[in-house]
Phi, psi and omega in degrees: 000125178302147184247164184230131171251130173259126181245132179217158175249143181221157169198111178052056180253021188303331184294332184228005187296326179294316178298319178299313182296317181298320178292318181295326182293345175295342177283353180061053180285151171290325180207153170241129183243128181239125175258111189258128180274064174050054177300145179253001177256207185263021181305309185295316181299316180295315181299315180295324178293340178265007177087014180277140174276119186249132174236127179270130182201130181293135181287314180054033175075002183250089182293324181299313180294326179294318178294316181298324176296316180296317179297325178295338178273348184284150181237353185278172181287327182238149176248137169238105176275118185231122179288149190287356174248020177249123184251120184285133174278155180303322180298316179293318181302317180295320180295320178295316180302313181293322182293317178295317180298330179292334174070025181279155176274076181224157171256136182249125178261152180235150176275133182242119176252140191256146171236124180235126179054037177082004181242138175290133180240114188246005181218179171062223187301319184249035175299152178307141177228175181240127182231139178277123188223335184249128187199157173298132193309317187261015186248009181204163182222162178243084178282167174095183185245308176228172182049056188289145177224125183295133176250137184191177178232029184255159173298149181246133177237129177271124184274151174289162184086187181196174168250149170265114183264107179274080195289312180233131179250330180225157178289333175299316177297317181302311185287332174296313179294322178306312182294315181296311186292321179291324179292309180295320179299318178295318179297318179293319178299318180296318179295330179278000178092008180281141179230158185229161171231166181296315179294319180297322179299315181294318182293322176297318180295317180295317179297320178297319179297312182297322178298312183287322186281320186256301185295320179263010169060040178301332180297340184284348178270012177072210187303314182295327177295317177299313181299314182295324178291318176296321178292331176296323174302312181295320179300311182296318179296318179297317181298316180289327176292325176292325175296320177300318179296320178297317178301312182297319180296324182276349179263358180282000000 
């Protein structure tokens, strides 16, 4: 019978890690592997008491390398990369279990629905998306640093059910990620040969806002939807302004 390893990254997730593990175990994994970024709370103790294999390793802002390290510790036939703030629904867990047991050379994508600051967000910036997460261990890779996307050459099947992704819990967390993602995004854009101008930066930000607010109906999520769409404008503008600074530094 084909086996499943669940790989996750953690940092100070003690408040909900037991609930996360219990939901993930519905997938019937052979093992759960947790790569912990030096948590200072009781995350590790709780996880180990639930039978999770824990490895401590500093993240240093490189999510891709952290995931690749975790996958390297896995021993099962299939990998399910699950973020520690994603809670598996019973319907999805059953679908994953059946798919792994079938033993096909396929990649399985899951639907991800978001919760931000305790509110469900179904449109705009955090509209539900589909992410590839379950795959035969040696048939796919996780390149990159942040915003990881699985690369492979296998057929893709979207599974029924979904995960609830509790993406942001505090504004402090939100702005920390904002700073990291805009910095790394600007650096990656520069390496890819992308260049910016002041007018272009503003127009990209405005276009991003209109897309999220109107085309993706962010206004339908009420106050939190409006806030997230306005912040998307700021996010895009910040990323392009950081790209401008990189350009200026390299042109001196």
